[in-house]
N, C-alpha and C positions, 0 to 999 in steps of 0.2 A: 544536441545531443535529450535528452529527459531529464527533468531536474535531480531526478534519483540517482542515474548513472553520472553525470555532470557533478554534482557535489563529492559521487564518491570517487569519481576518478580523482580530483579534487585533493581529498582526503587522501589519496595512494600517493598523489605529488608532494602534498604538503610532507609524508611524511620521508619521499625519497630523497627530498632535499634539503630536509631539516628544516624545514619552520614549521611542525606541527603544534611547537607552543608559542609560536610568535604571531597569530593570525589575530588582528586588531579584533576589538570585540563588535565592531561597526560589519566586517564582512561575514564574523559569526551569527549573530543576530540577521544580516540579511540573506544569510543561506538559509536561516533556517524559514524565515519568510517565506523565501519564494516557493520550500518541499513543504512549506503549511501551505498556500496553494493550492499548491500540486495533489498537498492528501484530501483537501476539501472537493476537487474535482474529481478524482479518482473514487472516492467512494461515492459520491453523487451518483457517477457513471456507474459502475457498481451494481450499486442494488437499483436504482429507475432505468437504467440502459441494459444492464446486461442481464440481468434478474427478474423484475417488476414482472415483466408479462408469462412469468412461468406462473404465475396465481391472478395475474388479472385478465379476463377475458372481453377486448374493449369493443369486443360486437355488443357488448351493455351500452354503450355510449349511443346507438341507435336509436335506443327508449328515453333518452334522455330529454325533461320536459321541464329545465331548468332556463333558466336567463344567461349563465356564463358565458362570454366572447367567446371565450376560447371552448370549452366543449363543443358550443354552437357550433363551430368551421371545424371540430375532428364528427361530429355527429353527422354533418353534410360528407366530408368526405371517406367516412363508413357507409352510410345510406348508398349513396352512389355505387360505390363497390356490392353491396347488399345486391339492388336492385340490377344491376348489370351482371349479378352469378358469375363476375372473375375478381375471384382475390389477389391476386395479381397486382392488383391496382392498390391494393394497401400498406403496401412494402411503408415502412421497415416493419407494421404491425404481424405480416406476412411476407414471403411462408413461415411458417411456427410449427414447434411440435404440440401435438394439444395437453394444456394443461391440465392443471389438476383444481380445476376453476371453485372456489368457497366461497366467495366473500361477498356481501349482500349486492346486491344491484348498486343501488347509492356511493357502498363505500368505494365496489368498481369503479363506477361514473368519476368518482374522485381523484382516484389513484390516475386516473388517463389522464383528469386537466394537470395531474400533479410531473407526472412523464413530461409532458408539453415545460409547462414551466422549470422542472427540471434541466430540459436539452438550454436555458436562458442561464439558470445557473451555472452549468461547466462554462461556458462562454465568459459569463462574470468572472469565474472563478482564476480563467487563464487574463484576461483582461488582470487582475490582480496580483498575478504573479509577472507579467510583464512589465510591469510597473519598476520591477527591479531588476528583473531576470535579463530585458531586453524582447525578451516574446516569446510565445507559450503556444502550442509545444513547442522543443527543441531549443531552449533555452541559450544563451552566449552568454551571461555575465560570469558565473559562476567559473573560477579559474585557482591553480596552487597560490596560496600566502591569501586567499581570499575570494573578494568579489571586484568586480569595473565598476560598478554602479554606487552613485553618490546619495544618500539622501536630501531630502530639501523640504521645508514645511508643505510647498506645493503636493510632492509625491506623497508626506504621510500624512494629509490632508487627503488626498483622494484614495490612499490604499483603505483609510480607515470607513472614508464612506464604502468602499465597496463589501471590505470583510464586514460591516454590520449590516449591510443587507443579506450575503451570505447566514451570516448568523441568525438571523429573520425565518431565514428559510429551513437551515436544522432545527431549530428550536420548534420552530410552530409547521412544519413540513413532513420534511422527513423523519425525526423522529417517533412523531406518531403513527405513521406511516407505518413503520419497522413494524411498531406498537399494534399496531391493528392487523397487521399478515399477522402478527406471531399469536394472538388473540383465535385465531380463524384458525392457525395449522399448528395446535398445539402437539400432536405427536413429532411435526418437525424436530422439535426438539432430543427425540429418541432416532434421530437418522443422522449419516455420515459423520458418525464417530472418528473415524480416522486415525492414524497409527496412536495417538495418547500422548506422547512427547510434542516439544515446544520449543521453538529458540529466537529467541533475539537479541541481535546488537546490539541493540539500544539506536533513540535517534534522537535527534535539535539538543543539541549540544548547548551545556548550561552554564558553561566556563570555558574560555581562551588558551588555554594552558593544559600542559600534560599532553603528553604524548601516546600514552598505553588508551590506546580507543575501547579494548575488554574493560578499563575501569573509568574513563574519563565518562564525567557528571553526564548525564543526558535527564531528558523530561521522562520518557521512555528505557528504563534500564535493560541492561545488559543480564543477561541470565537465561537458566534453562528450566522448563519446569515439565512434571508427568503425571499423569491422572491419575497414578494411580497413588501419590503419594502427594499431591501438592505440595511440595515443598521445591523454596527458589534454592538453585544449583549454580555455583560461580561457572562465569563463561570462558575457557581456554578455547582461542584461534587456533594453536598449535595440533587442537584437537578435529580438524577439516580436512576430510580428505573425499577425491572424488573416486568414484568406482567404475569403470568401465566392462565391465564385463560383460553386459546386455545392452551397448547402447551401443551406434556404429561409430567406432571409433578403433584402431588400430589397437591393440595390446586386451590386456586384462587386467590392469595396472588398478591400483584403488592406494592414492598420493594427495601429497599435500598439496595445493592451489599453485604452488608457485615453482614448485618442481613437475607438473604435465608438462606435458606436450599433446596436444592436441592435433592428431591425423582422422579427419574422416576414412572409414572404410563401410562404402554401403554393401558389399558380399558379405559382410561376417555373418557365421551360418547363425550365429545365437542372439544377434543384434535384434531390436524392436523396436528402439525409439531412436531418435536426434540427441536422445538427454545424456544425459550421463545423470548418476548416482550419489549426489551429496551425502554422508553421512558425516557423524559427532559421535565419537569415538565410536564409528565401526556399526551405528543407530540412523534409524531415519527421523528425522525430525520436520514439524509441520510449521511453517512460518508465517506470518502475515497478522490480520490486523488481532484476532484472536490471542494469538503468541505474546503480541507487545502488553495485551488488557490482562491478562492472565499472569504474565512476570509480574508487571506492577503489583495485580490485587494479590500477588503471594509473598513479593517485597514488602508490603505495608503500604504504599501509595495509599492515602485519605481522600484522595477522588473520584479514584478507580474500584476504591473499595464501596464508597458511598454508594457513585451511579450502578453497581453493579451487583451491592445486596437490594439498591432499590429493586429495581427487574428483576432481579430471580425472587423477593417476596411478590410483587406484583403479580407473578405467574407461581409462586408456592413449588417453587422447582428450587435445585440444589447447584453447587457449584456444575456437576456433572453434566447438567443442561446447557453449560456451554460449552462445549464438545458435539458440538450439533451442528445444524444448518442452519436452523435460525439464532444458534448461539450466534457463530458465525457475522451473521448481519447485524444481529445487535450489538456486539463488538466494535463491529466496524460503525456505524451510525455511534454508538456514545465516544469512540475517538473521533467522529469528527468532530463534533461537540466541542471535547477537551482543547482539540487541535487549536481549533476557530477561538476558543476563548485563552490560551495562553500566548495568540496574535494579538492579540490588541494589548497584552504586557508587553510582549518582546518590540512591539515599533516604537512604544513612549519610552524607551532605553534607546534607540537613535541618537546621536548626538552629531548634528549638522558640524562638517568643515573636519570630523575627525578620519584617521584614516581608514580605509577601509582591505587594505590589502599589505602585506609584506614583501619585501623585494626578497629576490630569491635568485640562486646560480647553479643551472644544469651540473651535478656532478660529473667526473669520469666513473665514476660506478660505484651502484647503491642499489639499493630493494626497497622497496614501499609495499603499504598494506594497506586500504581502506575501505571500512568497515559501516554500512549504512544501514537505514531500512526505507527503503520505498514504501508505498502504502501497502504495496502488496507482498511486502516481506523484506525476510535477511536480503543484505546485496553484499556483496564481497569484490574488491578489484587486489590485483597483484601486479605490481611490478621489479623486474628484475634490470639495471643498466648496467653496460658495460663497454667505452668508450665513448660514453656521453651517447650511446643510441639505447633503443628498448631492444635487450635481448630475448624478453620473454612476455607477455602481459595475459593474465587469466583471470576471468568472469566467472563466478558462481553466484546463479539470481535465482531470485524469488520462484520462478518460475519453474527452477529445475529442479530445488526444494521439493515443492509441492509435487509435483508431474514427474518424479522423477522412476526411474526401471526400477525391475530387482535390481539385487547386489549383488555379489559373488557368494552370498551364502544364501541367496534366493528370498532374501528377505523381498518385499513389494514395498516403491513408495506410498506415500504420503496418501496420496488421491489413490490410490488402485486403491489400500486399506481401505477408504472411504466406500469405496462402492461395490 
C-alpha cells in the first residue's frame, strides 16, 4: 500500500493493539523518513507532471537554440511531431486542453527541461523511500508497533546522499519555478478560493509516547482554521462525520466513520458521486498542503511564518492570497522544502542497533483510530475488532474531503465551491 495508507493503518492498529505509546524512537523516525520521501515525490509530481503543462506550452521547445542535451532531445521529439502534423506522437504532452500560456519562451523552454529532470527526481525520491520501506510505491516495512527495517551506517549514508540531491533540486529548481509561474500569473492568486475552511490532522510524529493522536506533538500540527478569522481552533476527531445523501450509497445517514456501513447503491435517484461527504462540525473542510501550512502559520511556527511571510511580501499580497490556485502551489513547494530539511535532522537521530518495533498481541475485541496526513491531505482509518477479527474498517481519505458531493444540507464540497 502507499506510504500514507500504510502509516495510517499502522497508527490505527497501534491504538487497537494498545502499543500507541510504546513505539521505539527508531520506529517513529523511520516512519517519518519513509513518509517524508513520499511527500517529496508527491509534491514534485503534482507540480511538474500534473499541473505544469497548464502553464507551459511545450511546443516552444521547437525553437530552442541552446546546448542543453536534454532539451535538444525534447526539441527533436517535438519537431518530428510538428513536422509530421501528428500531435498524437507527443504523448505525454498531448492530447491536452489548450492552456493559458503566458510564460516567456526562454522560461517555458527551461520549464520543459525541468519537467524531464523532475521525472528523475521522482524516481530518486522513490529510491530514497525504498531504503527503509523495502519498495516504493506499495511500501512494505511499516507495521503495527513500528517498522521492520533497521538502520545501518550504509543505509544512513545512502539516504543522506539521495536526500541532498533532492534538496538541491527543491531549492534551485522547484521553488524558483513556482515563483516564476506566480510572477507570470498574479491573477491566479484570486481564483479557486474554495470553502475557506482548512483542516489538518497533523503529521510527522516528534514524540514516541502519548496515545491521543489529536494532541500528539507533530511537525505539522493538528487544528482547523477558517479564512474569515485566521484563528487556530482545537481539533476533535469525534466531530468527523460522513454524509451520504448525494453519494451512491444506501441510506441518507450522517455518521461518525466507525459507526458507518458502506453499501453501494448505483440506482439512488439523488446520488451523483461515488464519494461520501466528510464533514467536520457538519461543515466542509479543505485538506492538503495549504491546510497544513496555514494551520502551522496561525499556530505560530516560526519556520512556516518566515517562509510564508517572505512569499507574501515578494508578491505584495496578504494572507487571503493563500486561499487560491497559486496559493496551493506555493504551500506545496514550501512544505516540500520544510520536510526535506527536517529529514536531514531525523536521519541523524537514528540509533544503530536499537529496536524499531514494539511487540503486540491481537486483542479479542478492540477499537482503533489512525489519523495522519497523506501529501494530499487528512487521512483517517478506523477499525473495530470482535472475536479476534475485523468487524468494521472505514477510511476517510483526502480526495473524499476535497471532492465530496453536497451534504444533506445542500452545501457543496470544497472543490465544487472552488469551481
